N, C-alpha and C positions, 0 to 999 in steps of 0.2 A: 848378509847377502846370500850365503849358501843355503839358507832355509827357504828362500822364496820358491825355487823349483819344487821342493818337497811339498810345500804348502799348496802350490798350484796343482800338483799331481793328486793330492788328497782331495782338493775341491772338485777336481775333474772326476775322480772315482766316485765321490759322493753324488755328484750330479748324474752320473751314469746309472748308479743304483736307484736313484729317485725316478729316473726315466723308465727303468725296467719295471719298478713297482707300479708306476702310473700306467704303463702299457698293459701290465698283468691285470690291473683293476678294470681297465677299459675292455679287455678281451673277455673277462669274466662277465661283465655287464652285458656285452654283446651276445655272449652265449646264452645268458639267462633270457634276454629279450627274444632271441631267436627261438629258444625252446618254448617260451610262452606263446609266441606267435604261431608256431607250428601246432601246438596243442589246441589253440583257439580255432584255427582254420580247419583242423580235422574234426572238431567237435560237431556232432549231429545238430545240436541246438543252434550253433552259429550258422551252419549251412542252411537251416530252415529260415532264419531271419537275420541276415548279415547286417543290414542297415540298423535295425532296432537294437541289436546287440552292441554294435559299435557306439550308438548313441547313448545307451545305458552305461557303457564303460566310461565314456567321456563325462557323463553326468555324475557318476560316482566319484571320479577323480576330483571334480569340482566340489562336491559335497564334503569329501574328506579334507580337502584343502581349507574349507570354511568351517570344518568341525560340525557338520550337520549329519545326524544319524538318519537311518532309513528304516521305515516300517513297511514291509512288502505285503501284498495280498497274494496268497497262493490258493487260487480257486479250486485246484484239484482236490484239496482236502478241507477247504473252508477254514483256513487258518491265516493268522497274521504272523509276520516274522521280523524281528528286530535285528539290525546290524549296526554296531557302533562305527563311527567314522574313522577310528584309528586302525581299522583292519583292512586298509587298502593293500593290494599286493598279495593277498592271501586267498584262500578258498571262498571267503565271504564276497570277494569281488566277483567271482564267477556266479555265486548265488544271486547277487544283485543283477548281473547281466542276463542270466539264463533262467532264473526263477526255478520253477518245478522241473526244468530240463537240465538242471545243474549236473546231474550224473545219470547215466543210463539206468542204474538200479532204482532210482527214484521213480522213473517212468513206469516201471513194472512192479512196484512195491505191492500193489493190490493183488497181484497174482500169487504172492507168497504169504501175505498176512490177512487174516480174516477175523471177524468178531470173536471175542472170548480168548484169544491167544495171549500168551505171555512172551514178550519180546525183550531181548537184551540189546541195548545200544552201548557198546563198549567204545570209549573214546568219542563221546557224543559231540564234543566241541560246542558249537553254539546251538545245536539241537535240531537241525532240519529233519533228520531222520526220526528223532524222538517225537516231534509234534505231528509229523505225517503218520507215523505208526500208531500214535495215540488215537487219532481219528479213525484209523482203520480197525483197531481192535475194539473200539467202543467202550462203553461203561463197564461191560462184563470182562474186559481184558485188562492187562497190566503191562506197563513199560518200566523196565529197570534201566535207568540211564546213568552211565558212569562218565565223569569228566574230572580229571585230577587238577588241571590248570586253574588257578584262582580266577584269572580274568575271563577265561572261556566259561567257567562254571557260572559266573555271575550272569553272563549273557544267556546261558542255557536256562537258568532259573527265571530270568526275565521273560523268555519266550514261553515257558510253561505257564507262568502266571498270566501273561498277556492273553493267552487262549483259554484260561480257566480250566486247565486240564487236571482233573482229580484222579486220573488213572495212571499217573506218572510218579515214580519214586526216583528222586535224583540223589546221587551219591557223589560227593567231592572226593573221589578216590580213583586209583588205577587198578584195573583188574590184574591179578597176579596169581601165582601158585601158592602164595602164603600171605597171612595177615601180618602187617607190619608197616614199615615206611621205606621210601626209596627216593632217590634224586630224580626229579623230572627236568630234563634239559630242554632249554628253549632254542629252537632253530633260528638262526639269524635271517633266514629267507622269508619268514612269516611270523607276525606277532602272536598268532594263535596256533603255532605248529610246535609240537612237543614230541619228546621221545624219552623212554626210560634208559636208553643207551646213549652214551656220549658219541659225538661224531668224530672226535679226535682233534678238533680245532681247539686251540688254546683260548682260555678266557671265556668259556661258554657259561652263560647264565643258567642257573637252575634254581628250583625250589624243592623243598622236602615235602613229599605228599604221602598220604595214607595209601596202603595197598590192601585190597580186599580180595577174598576168594569168592567165586560165584557160588560155591557150595554153601558157605556160611551165610551169604546174603539171602539165598533162596530159602535156607532153613529158617532164617528170621522172618522173612516175608510170609512163609507158609504159616508160621505160628501166629502172625498178626492177622492174616486173612481168616484163620480159624477162631480168632478172638482169644488167642493164648499169648502169654508172654514167653519169650525165648527161654527164660530161666524161672518160669512160674513155679515149678516144683521146688526148686531151691529156696525161693522167697517164702513159699508156704511153710516148708519145714523150718526155715530159719525163724519165722514168726512164732512157731510153736516151741521154740527153745532148743532146736537141734543145731549141732555143729557138724562140720564136714571134714572128712579126712580121706587121704589116699594111703595105700599100703606100699611100703618100700619092699625091695627084694627080700629083706630079712624079716618081713612081716610086721614091721613097726608102723605105728600110725603117724602120718605127717599131716598136720592141720592145714586146711585150705581156707584162705581168706576171701576167695572169689571163685566163681565157676571156672573150671579149667578151659583154657583156650585151645584152639587147634581143631583140625578136622577129624583126627583119629578118635576112636572110642576109648573111654577111660572109665573105670569103675570108681564111684564115690561112695564112701561109707558115711552114713548119717547117724550120729549118736546123740541122744538127748542129754542135756546138761546134768540131769539128775543121775544118769548112769556114769558120769565122769567124776562124780564126787565120792 
């Protein structure tokens, strides 16, 4: 009999905690909806065409619910653009609703990009800037497009192929200050939103991705455009019987099995096998 009041108090405390958690979730959802609504209503593209934008938002929600992807026509650049149906609630929703007016920078892209330019799209995601810039630079230009997220990179590649773009180099990698790997964290607020830094929330999903330096990528691309291989001299000397070494501080030879990595300059000594016997 003495345990019933304690049990009742425990159940009451648990119920109160659940109510607080539920209220917190509702408040968070309300703030998110309010923030998105304010962003939408302040967007120049929405103000230009409110009814059409709202219709497209509703239609996209229906398509997502039915699992129907979208292929949009973007006449400003004469391209088509694919969006998978699993990307509702993200930037892709705004692209579907606002098309070429998705961001102000897209409207004025032609002021800063001209034929023959080399453009870097870091964090390209599904590739709207990549495909637009590729049309603006023309066949004499080049787009270096970086996207580390596996799912987003697949959509980026699909949009490049969809438009037959031969002046785009895509890299499934994150731009960084060093070559290597890093954890790419997935934000809960969007299925195609990522960051190299954790937000602090527990249980964050992440994937290990390659990191590249722009210096190294540009050096490789320069060699390719000149018809050279990045390590052509190494391969040539190797085929002729040379081995490669670096010198230690004591002046001793240290054999190298592959070209040295990194952005810094390093001297390599090539010695023919006949000289080593």
